C-alpha positions, 0 to 999 in steps of 0.5 A: 136812980130815980131818986137821984134824978129827984135830987138834982131837978129840984137843987135845979129848981133851986138854983133857978128861984135864986137865979131869978131872984138876983136877977129881978133884985139887980132890974128893982135895985138899978131902977131906984136909982134911976128913979131917985136921980130925977129931978122931982 
């Protein structure tokens, strides 16, 4: 049972890290598009 719990926690950690990376990527892309549209 402990083995299954560790695997679930590991899978949750992977999913959390992928979600965090996706959120940061979207924010960086939005900032890039916003700033590239500004006059220089």
